[in-house]
MARFI-440469 format. One record per residue (C-alpha): residue number from 1; residue in three letters; y, z, x. Coordinates in nm, 3 decimals, m for minus. Example, Ala and Ser with C-alpha at 12.3 -4.5 7.8 and 13.67 -1.06 7.14 Angstrom:
2
<site 1,'ALA',<m0.450,0.780,1.230>>;
<site 2,'SER',<m0.106,0.714,1.367>>;
***
This chain:
249
<site 1,'MET',<2.642,3.501,m25.642>>;
<site 2,'THR',<2.406,3.248,m25.484>>;
<site 3,'LEU',<2.269,3.355,m25.148>>;
<site 4,'GLU',<2.312,3.088,m24.885>>;
<site 5,'LEU',<2.029,3.129,m24.633>>;
<site 6,'ASN',<2.021,2.965,m24.292>>;
<site 7,'ARG',<1.789,2.997,m23.995>>;
<site 8,'SER',<1.976,3.028,m23.670>>;
<site 9,'GLU',<1.895,3.023,m23.301>>;
<site 10,'PRO',<1.864,3.360,m23.127>>;
<site 11,'TYR',<2.197,3.534,m23.069>>;
<site 12,'THR',<2.380,3.313,m23.314>>;
<site 13,'GLY',<2.398,3.515,m23.635>>;
<site 14,'ILE',<2.408,3.856,m23.462>>;
<site 15,'ALA',<2.670,3.765,m23.199>>;
<site 16,'GLU',<2.959,3.909,m23.402>>;
<site 17,'ILE',<2.788,4.244,m23.450>>;
<site 18,'TYR',<2.593,4.261,m23.124>>;
<site 19,'ASP',<2.831,4.497,m22.944>>;
<site 20,'TYR',<2.830,4.730,m23.243>>;
<site 21,'MET',<2.450,4.732,m23.252>>;
<site 22,'LEU',<2.446,4.836,m22.886>>;
<site 23,'ARG',<2.733,5.082,m22.908>>;
<site 24,'HIS',<2.501,5.359,m22.788>>;
<site 25,'VAL',<2.453,5.189,m22.450>>;
<site 26,'ASP',<2.645,5.344,m22.160>>;
<site 27,'TYR',<2.756,5.020,m21.998>>;
<site 28,'GLU',<2.973,5.200,m21.742>>;
<site 29,'GLN',<2.682,5.402,m21.604>>;
<site 30,'TRP',<2.464,5.092,m21.612>>;
<site 31,'TYR',<2.730,4.890,m21.430>>;
<site 32,'GLN',<2.775,5.154,m21.162>>;
<site 33,'PHE',<2.404,5.141,m21.081>>;
<site 34,'ILE',<2.397,4.759,m21.066>>;
<site 35,'ARG',<2.704,4.769,m20.842>>;
<site 36,'SER',<2.541,5.032,m20.619>>;
<site 37,'ILE',<2.238,4.805,m20.572>>;
<site 38,'MET',<2.469,4.516,m20.485>>;
<site 39,'LEU',<2.657,4.723,m20.226>>;
<site 40,'LEU',<2.337,4.861,m20.078>>;
<site 41,'TYR',<2.155,4.531,m20.032>>;
<site 42,'ALA',<2.416,4.253,m20.020>>;
<site 43,'LYS',<2.637,4.203,m19.713>>;
<site 44,'ASN',<3.006,4.227,m19.800>>;
<site 45,'PRO',<2.961,4.085,m20.152>>;
<site 46,'VAL',<3.247,3.896,m20.311>>;
<site 47,'THR',<3.088,3.648,m20.552>>;
<site 48,'VAL',<2.859,3.749,m20.839>>;
<site 49,'LEU',<2.650,3.546,m21.085>>;
<site 50,'GLU',<2.510,3.693,m21.407>>;
<site 51,'LEU',<2.228,3.515,m21.591>>;
<site 52,'GLY',<2.227,3.584,m21.965>>;
<site 53,'CYS',<2.575,3.737,m21.967>>;
<site 54,'GLY',<2.590,3.773,m22.346>>;
<site 55,'THR',<2.921,3.915,m22.468>>;
<site 56,'GLY',<3.050,3.970,m22.115>>;
<site 57,'LYS',<3.050,4.348,m22.081>>;
<site 58,'PHE',<2.941,4.342,m21.716>>;
<site 59,'GLY',<3.155,4.044,m21.627>>;
<site 60,'ALA',<3.469,4.227,m21.733>>;
<site 61,'LYS',<3.373,4.530,m21.521>>;
<site 62,'PHE',<3.301,4.327,m21.207>>;
<site 63,'SER',<3.628,4.140,m21.258>>;
<site 64,'SER',<3.821,4.466,m21.291>>;
<site 65,'ASP',<3.677,4.571,m20.955>>;
<site 66,'ASN',<3.806,4.247,m20.800>>;
<site 67,'TYR',<3.477,4.061,m20.765>>;
<site 68,'GLN',<3.462,3.694,m20.856>>;
<site 69,'ILE',<3.198,3.668,m21.128>>;
<site 70,'LEU',<3.051,3.378,m21.322>>;
<site 71,'GLY',<2.848,3.444,m21.636>>;
<site 72,'ILE',<2.590,3.199,m21.773>>;
<site 73,'ASP',<2.444,3.208,m22.122>>;
<site 74,'ARG',<2.301,2.940,m22.347>>;
<site 75,'SER',<2.427,3.106,m22.668>>;
<site 76,'LEU',<2.766,2.961,m22.748>>;
<site 77,'SER',<2.811,3.227,m23.017>>;
<site 78,'MET',<2.772,3.508,m22.763>>;
<site 79,'LEU',<3.006,3.331,m22.521>>;
<site 80,'LEU',<3.271,3.304,m22.792>>;
<site 81,'VAL',<3.269,3.685,m22.799>>;
<site 82,'ALA',<3.266,3.699,m22.418>>;
<site 83,'LYS',<3.568,3.468,m22.408>>;
<site 84,'SER',<3.797,3.759,m22.498>>;
<site 85,'ARG',<3.681,3.935,m22.179>>;
<site 86,'ALA',<3.675,3.629,m21.953>>;
<site 87,'PHE',<4.002,3.656,m21.764>>;
<site 88,'ARG',<4.117,3.733,m21.410>>;
<site 89,'ASN',<3.807,3.681,m21.192>>;
<site 90,'PHE',<3.556,3.642,m21.476>>;
<site 91,'LYS',<3.453,3.292,m21.586>>;
<site 92,'ILE',<3.179,3.182,m21.826>>;
<site 93,'ILE',<2.977,2.866,m21.880>>;
<site 94,'CYS',<2.722,2.764,m22.142>>;
<site 95,'ALA',<2.398,2.666,m21.969>>;
<site 96,'ASP',<2.024,2.728,m21.972>>;
<site 97,'ILE',<1.927,2.974,m21.700>>;
<site 98,'LYS',<1.599,2.784,m21.658>>;
<site 99,'ASN',<1.785,2.474,m21.546>>;
<site 100,'PHE',<2.127,2.515,m21.391>>;
<site 101,'TYR',<2.292,2.389,m21.076>>;
<site 102,'LEU',<2.608,2.526,m20.921>>;
<site 103,'LYS',<2.799,2.382,m20.627>>;
<site 104,'LYS',<2.853,2.721,m20.464>>;
<site 105,'ASN',<2.622,3.002,m20.359>>;
<site 106,'PHE',<2.662,3.361,m20.471>>;
<site 107,'ASP',<2.632,3.685,m20.280>>;
<site 108,'PHE',<2.476,3.877,m20.569>>;
<site 109,'ILE',<2.288,3.742,m20.871>>;
<site 110,'PHE',<2.160,3.960,m21.151>>;
<site 111,'SER',<1.995,3.934,m21.491>>;
<site 112,'VAL',<1.946,4.244,m21.705>>;
<site 113,'HIS',<1.871,4.368,m22.056>>;
<site 114,'ASP',<1.525,4.202,m22.064>>;
<site 115,'THR',<1.664,3.848,m22.039>>;
<site 116,'MET',<1.359,3.751,m21.835>>;
<site 117,'ASN',<1.128,3.866,m22.115>>;
<site 118,'TYR',<1.259,3.581,m22.330>>;
<site 119,'GLN',<1.069,3.342,m22.103>>;
<site 120,'LEU',<0.732,3.299,m22.273>>;
<site 121,'ALA',<0.546,3.112,m22.000>>;
<site 122,'ASP',<0.499,3.162,m21.628>>;
<site 123,'ASN',<0.654,2.821,m21.564>>;
<site 124,'GLU',<0.974,2.929,m21.737>>;
<site 125,'ILE',<1.008,3.225,m21.502>>;
<site 126,'LYS',<0.938,2.988,m21.212>>;
<site 127,'ASP',<1.210,2.751,m21.334>>;
<site 128,'ILE',<1.461,3.036,m21.336>>;
<site 129,'LEU',<1.358,3.140,m20.986>>;
<site 130,'LYS',<1.397,2.781,m20.861>>;
<site 131,'SER',<1.747,2.759,m21.010>>;
<site 132,'VAL',<1.838,3.101,m20.872>>;
<site 133,'LYS',<1.717,3.010,m20.525>>;
<site 134,'ASN',<1.943,2.704,m20.525>>;
<site 135,'ALA',<2.239,2.937,m20.591>>;
<site 136,'MET',<2.153,3.171,m20.301>>;
<site 137,'HIS',<2.239,3.173,m19.933>>;
<site 138,'SER',<2.027,3.349,m19.673>>;
<site 139,'ASP',<2.181,3.693,m19.742>>;
<site 140,'SER',<2.201,3.668,m20.123>>;
<site 141,'ILE',<2.036,3.930,m20.343>>;
<site 142,'PHE',<1.876,3.866,m20.683>>;
<site 143,'MET',<1.822,4.165,m20.911>>;
<site 144,'PHE',<1.660,4.152,m21.255>>;
<site 145,'ASP',<1.469,4.366,m21.500>>;
<site 146,'ILE',<1.177,4.338,m21.739>>;
<site 147,'THR',<1.101,4.563,m22.033>>;
<site 148,'THR',<0.763,4.734,m22.043>>;
<site 149,'GLU',<0.477,4.752,m22.290>>;
<site 150,'TYR',<0.532,5.128,m22.308>>;
<site 151,'ASN',<0.890,5.073,m22.423>>;
<site 152,'VAL',<0.786,4.824,m22.690>>;
<site 153,'GLU',<0.503,5.035,m22.829>>;
<site 154,'LYS',<0.705,5.358,m22.833>>;
<site 155,'HIS',<1.046,5.237,m22.951>>;
<site 156,'PHE',<1.007,4.901,m23.126>>;
<site 157,'ASN',<0.661,4.819,m23.265>>;
<site 158,'ASN',<0.661,4.839,m23.647>>;
<site 159,'LYS',<1.012,4.985,m23.649>>;
<site 160,'THR',<1.311,4.865,m23.850>>;
<site 161,'SER',<1.678,4.943,m23.795>>;
<site 162,'SER',<1.983,4.868,m24.011>>;
<site 163,'TYR',<2.346,4.816,m23.915>>;
<site 164,'LYS',<2.669,4.756,m24.107>>;
<site 165,'SER',<2.999,4.656,m23.954>>;
<site 166,'ARG',<3.289,4.416,m24.010>>;
<site 167,'GLY',<3.162,4.300,m24.348>>;
<site 168,'MET',<2.816,4.228,m24.210>>;
<site 169,'SER',<2.479,4.395,m24.250>>;
<site 170,'VAL',<2.180,4.345,m24.021>>;
<site 171,'GLU',<1.819,4.447,m24.070>>;
<site 172,'TRP',<1.622,4.439,m23.744>>;
<site 173,'ALA',<1.242,4.456,m23.767>>;
<site 174,'ASN',<0.999,4.447,m23.475>>;
<site 175,'LYS',<0.629,4.380,m23.432>>;
<site 176,'TYR',<0.418,4.367,m23.119>>;
<site 177,'ASP',<0.122,4.133,m23.079>>;
<site 178,'LYS',<m0.071,4.322,m22.812>>;
<site 179,'LYS',<m0.321,4.040,m22.761>>;
<site 180,'LYS',<m0.057,3.775,m22.693>>;
<site 181,'LYS',<0.185,4.028,m22.536>>;
<site 182,'TYR',<0.458,3.899,m22.767>>;
<site 183,'VAL',<0.735,4.110,m22.919>>;
<site 184,'ILE',<0.861,3.946,m23.239>>;
<site 185,'SER',<1.202,4.064,m23.357>>;
<site 186,'SER',<1.324,3.947,m23.697>>;
<site 187,'PHE',<1.690,3.977,m23.794>>;
<site 188,'LYS',<1.823,3.942,m24.148>>;
<site 189,'ILE',<2.200,3.899,m24.136>>;
<site 190,'ARG',<2.414,3.919,m24.449>>;
<site 191,'HIS',<2.787,3.862,m24.488>>;
<site 192,'ALA',<3.000,3.999,m24.769>>;
<site 193,'ASN',<3.083,3.644,m24.880>>;
<site 194,'GLY',<2.715,3.569,m24.948>>;
<site 195,'ARG',<2.630,3.386,m24.629>>;
<site 196,'ALA',<2.296,3.489,m24.487>>;
<site 197,'TYR',<2.100,3.413,m24.174>>;
<site 198,'ASN',<1.755,3.482,m24.042>>;
<site 199,'GLU',<1.691,3.496,m23.671>>;
<site 200,'GLU',<1.364,3.540,m23.487>>;
<site 201,'HIS',<1.348,3.646,m23.124>>;
<site 202,'ILE',<1.024,3.633,m22.929>>;
<site 203,'GLN',<0.976,3.807,m22.597>>;
<site 204,'ARG',<0.677,3.829,m22.367>>;
<site 205,'ILE',<0.568,4.145,m22.193>>;
<site 206,'TYR',<0.491,4.088,m21.826>>;
<site 207,'SER',<0.313,4.330,m21.600>>;
<site 208,'GLN',<0.463,4.432,m21.270>>;
<site 209,'ASP',<0.185,4.248,m21.087>>;
<site 210,'GLU',<0.247,3.927,m21.284>>;
<site 211,'ILE',<0.613,3.927,m21.183>>;
<site 212,'LYS',<0.526,4.006,m20.821>>;
<site 213,'SER',<0.289,3.708,m20.816>>;
<site 214,'LEU',<0.553,3.474,m20.961>>;
<site 215,'LEU',<0.811,3.589,m20.708>>;
<site 216,'GLU',<0.564,3.535,m20.426>>;
<site 217,'SER',<0.479,3.184,m20.547>>;
<site 218,'GLU',<0.847,3.083,m20.550>>;
<site 219,'GLY',<0.931,3.215,m20.205>>;
<site 220,'PHE',<1.099,3.545,m20.285>>;
<site 221,'GLU',<1.069,3.865,m20.086>>;
<site 222,'ILE',<1.066,4.188,m20.285>>;
<site 223,'LEU',<1.296,4.446,m20.128>>;
<site 224,'HIS',<1.249,4.722,m20.382>>;
<site 225,'ILE',<1.096,4.789,m20.724>>;
<site 226,'CYS',<1.242,5.077,m20.921>>;
<site 227,'SER',<1.270,5.189,m21.280>>;
<site 228,'ASP',<1.518,5.257,m21.556>>;
<site 229,'TYR',<1.822,5.193,m21.338>>;
<site 230,'THR',<1.736,5.472,m21.099>>;
<site 231,'TYR',<1.586,5.450,m20.751>>;
<site 232,'ASN',<1.263,5.605,m20.880>>;
<site 233,'ALA',<0.938,5.410,m20.868>>;
<site 234,'PRO',<0.797,5.279,m21.199>>;
<site 235,'SER',<0.564,5.514,m21.385>>;
<site 236,'ALA',<0.354,5.515,m21.702>>;
<site 237,'ASP',<0.659,5.593,m21.919>>;
<site 238,'THR',<0.904,5.352,m21.756>>;
<site 239,'ILE',<1.125,5.161,m22.000>>;
<site 240,'MET',<1.261,4.894,m21.767>>;
<site 241,'ILE',<1.128,4.780,m21.430>>;
<site 242,'ASN',<1.393,4.664,m21.184>>;
<site 243,'PHE',<1.323,4.411,m20.909>>;
<site 244,'ILE',<1.553,4.365,m20.608>>;
<site 245,'THR',<1.471,4.046,m20.417>>;
<site 246,'LYS',<1.592,3.789,m20.167>>;
<site 247,'LYS',<1.483,3.446,m20.052>>;
<site 248,'ARG',<1.202,3.460,m19.801>>;
<site 249,'ASP',<1.312,3.352,m19.454>>;
***
């Protein structure tokens, strides 16, 4: 059998198997924390916007709790999976989170699972913040996370994982360029019919101070910084740093 090899954009080849690869993630616990942040900081929230919604796990949960939620992602392949969850109050659109415009404002906006780390330059983070600010009213809350260098070095650098499901196999290899602060993730996807894809994902590791500076430059006020989806302050072994922000008055 001849192997047909294609190079695909991030989250194209792995979209079908993505939920299986992350089957260990407790999305319900994660959702309950995100929702608790929303209820603590946002005033009577009704409308929710998720940036980088992926396969729509959180959108379905917000919808089930009667919030109106819109999910944005630029990967059409991931949104095709999310489509099966996009009903009731959950809608999805394909757009770049660095450059989107919506006619309405949202009470709560969030972006999780290191979506922000996919922005490789300061200006890309700034573009997201500009777009987010245009979707906020004076009481809106924006929450997001970044993954840490500790997480990358401990759990990903020079590590390879393999997955098999639904007639597909995926080999996921990671390397960390400490000088450039780049995490390079290579995916080799193989289908039983001989189709094969390679994907490469690149993420940048930002320090807490770098993100604070970018938020300040774009007119955001930081309400709280916590870690690992708890209310605890970040520490040396933090996996994810969580920022809760609003537009500066």
